[in-house]
C-alpha positions as CSV (number, residue, x, y, z in Angstrom):
1,M,-0.1,0.4,-0.1
2,T,1.5,3.3,-1.3
3,S,0.1,5.5,1.8
4,V,0.2,9.4,2.8
5,K,-0.7,8.5,6.2
6,S,-1.3,4.9,7.7
7,T,-2.8,4.4,11.5
8,E,-3.6,0.7,11.5
9,G,-3.3,-0.9,14.9
10,V,-3.5,0.4,18.5
11,T,-1.6,3.9,18.5
12,E,-0.2,5.4,21.1
13,E,1.0,9.8,21.2
14,Y,4.3,10.8,22.7
15,S,6.8,13.6,21.7
16,F,10.8,14.3,22.1
17,I,12.2,17.8,22.3
18,Y,14.7,18.3,19.6
19,G,16.7,21.8,20.3
20,D,13.7,24.0,21.8
21,E,10.8,22.0,20.5
22,A,8.6,19.4,21.4
23,V,8.5,17.0,18.1
24,P,5.0,15.1,18.5
25,Y,5.0,11.0,17.4
26,E,2.6,8.8,16.9
27,V,3.4,4.9,18.0
28,V,1.4,2.5,16.0
29,R,1.4,-1.2,17.7
30,K,1.4,-4.2,15.0
31,P,1.8,-8.1,15.7
32,H,5.2,-9.5,15.2
33,T,5.2,-12.2,12.5
34,E,6.6,-15.1,13.6
35,G,10.5,-15.6,11.7
36,K,10.1,-12.6,10.5
37,K,12.7,-9.5,12.2
38,R,11.5,-7.3,14.5
39,K,11.6,-3.7,14.0
40,I,11.3,-0.7,14.5
41,T,9.9,1.9,11.7
42,I,9.6,5.7,11.3
43,K,7.8,7.8,9.0
44,V,7.4,11.1,8.5
45,H,4.4,12.5,6.0
46,P,4.1,15.0,4.2
47,S,1.2,15.8,6.4
48,C,4.0,16.6,9.4
49,E,3.0,13.5,11.3
50,V,5.7,11.6,12.7
51,V,4.6,7.8,12.6
52,V,6.5,5.0,14.2
53,N,5.5,1.5,13.7
54,A,6.8,-1.0,15.9
55,P,6.1,-4.8,17.5
56,E,3.1,-4.7,19.5
57,D,5.6,-6.2,22.6
58,A,8.3,-3.5,21.9
59,G,9.5,-1.6,25.2
60,R,9.0,2.1,25.3
61,A,12.7,3.0,26.0
62,D,13.3,1.1,22.8
63,I,11.0,3.0,21.0
64,H,12.1,6.0,22.3
65,D,15.9,5.4,22.0
66,A,15.3,4.7,18.2
67,V,13.1,7.6,17.7
68,M,16.1,9.8,19.2
69,K,18.6,8.2,16.9
70,R,16.8,9.8,13.9
71,A,15.9,12.8,15.5
72,K,17.9,15.2,13.2
73,W,16.1,13.3,10.0
74,I,12.9,13.3,11.4
75,Y,13.4,17.0,12.4
76,D,14.6,18.4,8.8
77,A,11.9,15.9,7.2
78,L,9.5,18.0,9.3
79,K,10.5,21.5,8.2
80,E,11.3,20.6,4.7
81,F,7.4,19.4,4.6
82,S,6.1,22.2,6.4
83,S,7.6,24.6,3.8
84,H,5.4,23.0,1.1
85,L,2.0,23.2,3.7
86,E,3.0,27.1,3.8
87,Y,1.7,27.2,-0.2
88,V,-1.3,25.0,0.5
89,Q,-4.6,26.1,0.3
90,E,-8.4,24.6,0.4
91,K,-9.1,25.3,-3.5
92,Q,-12.2,27.6,-3.7
93,Y,-12.8,26.6,-7.2
94,V,-12.4,29.7,-8.9
95,S,-11.0,31.6,-11.7
96,G,-6.9,32.2,-11.3
97,E,-6.5,28.8,-9.1
98,M,-3.7,26.6,-9.9
99,Q,-4.8,22.7,-11.1
100,F,-2.1,19.8,-12.1
101,Y,-2.2,17.6,-14.8
102,L,0.4,14.6,-15.2
103,G,2.9,17.4,-13.4
104,R,2.4,20.4,-15.4
105,R,0.3,23.4,-13.7
106,Y,-2.6,25.1,-15.3
107,V,-4.6,28.0,-14.7
108,L,-8.4,27.3,-13.7
109,K,-10.7,29.5,-16.0
110,V,-15.0,29.4,-15.0
111,V,-17.0,31.3,-17.3
112,E,-20.4,31.2,-18.4
113,D,-22.0,30.5,-21.7
114,S,-25.8,29.6,-21.6
115,E,-26.0,28.1,-24.8
116,A,-23.1,25.3,-24.5
117,I,-23.1,22.4,-22.6
118,S,-21.5,22.5,-18.8
119,T,-18.2,20.7,-19.4
120,V,-14.4,20.7,-18.6
121,K,-11.4,20.8,-21.2
122,M,-7.7,21.8,-21.8
123,E,-7.0,24.9,-23.7
124,R,-3.6,26.9,-24.2
125,G,-2.0,26.4,-20.9
126,K,-5.4,26.6,-19.0
127,L,-8.3,23.9,-17.5
128,L,-11.6,25.7,-19.0
129,V,-14.7,25.0,-17.1
130,I,-17.8,26.1,-19.3
131,L,-20.9,26.4,-17.1
132,N,-24.4,27.5,-18.7
133,R,-25.6,29.1,-15.9
134,F,-23.9,30.8,-12.6
135,N,-25.7,30.9,-9.4
136,E,-25.3,30.1,-5.6
137,D,-23.8,26.8,-6.3
138,K,-21.3,27.7,-8.9
139,Q,-18.0,26.8,-6.9
140,A,-19.9,23.6,-6.1
141,L,-20.8,22.9,-10.1
142,T,-17.3,23.4,-10.8
143,K,-15.8,21.7,-7.8
144,A,-18.1,18.8,-9.1
145,L,-17.2,19.1,-12.6
146,V,-13.4,19.1,-12.3
147,S,-13.5,15.9,-10.2
148,G,-15.3,14.4,-12.9
149,W,-13.1,15.2,-15.3
150,Y,-9.9,13.9,-13.1
151,K,-11.8,10.5,-12.9
152,V,-12.3,10.5,-16.3
153,R,-8.5,11.4,-16.9
154,A,-7.2,9.0,-14.1
155,E,-9.0,6.1,-15.5
156,R,-7.6,6.5,-19.1
157,I,-4.0,7.0,-17.9
158,F,-3.8,4.5,-15.6
159,H,-5.5,1.8,-18.1
160,Q,-2.4,3.2,-20.3
161,R,0.8,2.9,-17.8
162,L,-0.5,-0.6,-16.3
163,A,-0.7,-1.5,-19.7
164,A,2.9,-0.2,-20.4
165,L,4.0,-1.7,-17.0
166,L,2.4,-4.9,-16.8
167,P,5.3,-6.3,-19.8
168,E,7.9,-6.1,-16.5
169,A,6.0,-7.3,-13.8
170,K,6.6,-10.4,-14.7
171,W,5.2,-12.1,-10.9
172,V,1.3,-11.0,-12.5
173,E,-0.5,-13.3,-14.3
174,G,-3.3,-11.6,-16.4
175,I,-4.4,-8.4,-16.3
176,P,-5.5,-7.0,-12.8
177,I,-9.0,-5.3,-11.8
178,F,-8.4,-1.9,-10.8
179,R,-10.8,0.5,-9.0
180,V,-10.0,4.6,-9.4
181,M,-11.4,5.8,-5.9
182,P,-10.4,8.8,-4.4
183,M,-8.8,8.7,-0.9
184,Q,-7.3,11.2,1.2
185,K,-4.5,9.0,3.0
186,Q,-3.4,6.7,0.2
187,W,-1.8,6.8,-3.5
188,G,-3.2,3.4,-3.9
189,S,-3.7,0.3,-2.6
190,C,-3.7,-3.9,-3.2
191,S,-6.5,-6.5,-1.8
192,A,-5.5,-9.5,-1.2
193,K,-7.0,-11.1,-4.2
194,G,-5.1,-8.4,-6.4
195,T,-7.6,-6.0,-7.1
196,L,-6.0,-2.6,-7.3
197,M,-7.1,0.5,-6.0
198,L,-6.0,4.1,-7.2
199,N,-6.4,7.4,-6.1
200,P,-8.0,9.6,-8.9
201,H,-5.2,12.8,-7.5
202,L,-2.7,11.0,-9.0
203,V,-2.9,11.3,-12.4
204,K,-2.0,15.7,-11.2
205,A,1.5,13.8,-11.0
206,P,4.3,13.2,-13.5
207,K,3.7,9.6,-15.1
208,E,6.9,8.4,-13.7
209,C,5.2,8.7,-10.3
210,I,2.2,7.3,-11.3
211,D,4.3,4.4,-12.8
212,Y,5.6,3.9,-9.1
213,V,2.5,4.1,-7.1
214,I,1.4,1.1,-10.1
215,L,4.7,-0.6,-9.7
216,H,4.1,-0.6,-6.4
217,E,1.0,-1.9,-5.8
218,L,1.6,-4.9,-8.3
219,C,4.6,-5.5,-6.0
220,H,2.1,-6.5,-3.4
221,I,0.2,-9.2,-5.7
222,A,4.0,-10.9,-5.2
223,E,5.0,-10.0,-1.8
224,H,1.8,-9.0,0.4
225,N,3.9,-6.7,3.4
226,H,6.8,-4.7,3.1
227,S,9.2,-7.0,3.6
228,D,13.0,-7.3,2.3
229,R,11.7,-9.5,-0.3
230,F,9.2,-6.7,-1.6
231,W,11.3,-3.7,-1.6
232,R,14.2,-5.8,-3.6
233,L,11.2,-6.7,-5.7
234,L,10.5,-2.9,-6.6
235,A,14.4,-1.8,-7.1
236,S,14.2,-4.3,-9.6
237,V,12.0,-2.9,-11.6
238,M,12.3,0.7,-10.8
239,P,15.9,1.3,-9.2
240,H,15.6,4.6,-8.7
241,W,11.9,4.4,-6.9
242,K,13.2,6.1,-3.7
243,E,14.1,9.4,-5.4
244,V,10.7,9.2,-7.5
245,K,8.6,8.2,-4.2
246,S,10.4,11.6,-2.7
247,Q,9.4,13.9,-5.8
248,L,5.8,12.7,-5.1
249,D,5.7,12.7,-1.5
250,G,7.1,16.3,-1.4
251,M,4.0,17.7,-4.0
252,A,1.8,15.4,-2.1
253,E,-0.5,18.1,-0.2
254,L,-0.8,20.2,-3.5
255,Y,-2.2,17.0,-5.7
256,L,-4.5,16.4,-2.5
257,S,-5.9,19.7,-2.1
258,E,-9.5,19.9,-2.8
């Protein structure tokens, strides 16, 4: 599962001091699978949330030590993500706002044409929304049209990229079923039966980022968790996945903003 945030399991909230600042973090306890290495992992999400995944029997002191060993890395990551958040505002769906498609920026333009059919189209660097009437629901109508446009585009692009990537995923038999479903905290997921779910907001990202998420989920068909074998499999089909993931994480709040 390619996540923006994960909060599975029982959670606990703590904090540590770095310099003069208190840094809160969340601990997610997970059952330990027999035969697998016990480890504590730390993630800093673009939403500036710090999540520590730990075995359910891990000691509080062990968790604290693991966090303190990476305190500088956590603090630096939070600074970077917070700098992105400064520019993120809730969309108003009015002319002049910025929209994204396949990694490129487009200026939203909303116009009224009583003789036209309400629609959305790309035109000379703009995402043009035509409404056949203006009323008090103009912003809601614009949002609904834009969201629908993204969903249609997402289904088309994801189908194309999945078809292009399948020859590399030699462990996958046949063509996986995929669904486009809006998600606030995940780019994608893979069910136990191998059905992929992809976030329509992902179509706002560059194609390489879309490929990363699709390959990530295809790897879950062979490896259902983030084991060492999973990461080796992903690296075999996308050696530079870390750089691509970092690029996607860096723009996550902008792409997910509605």
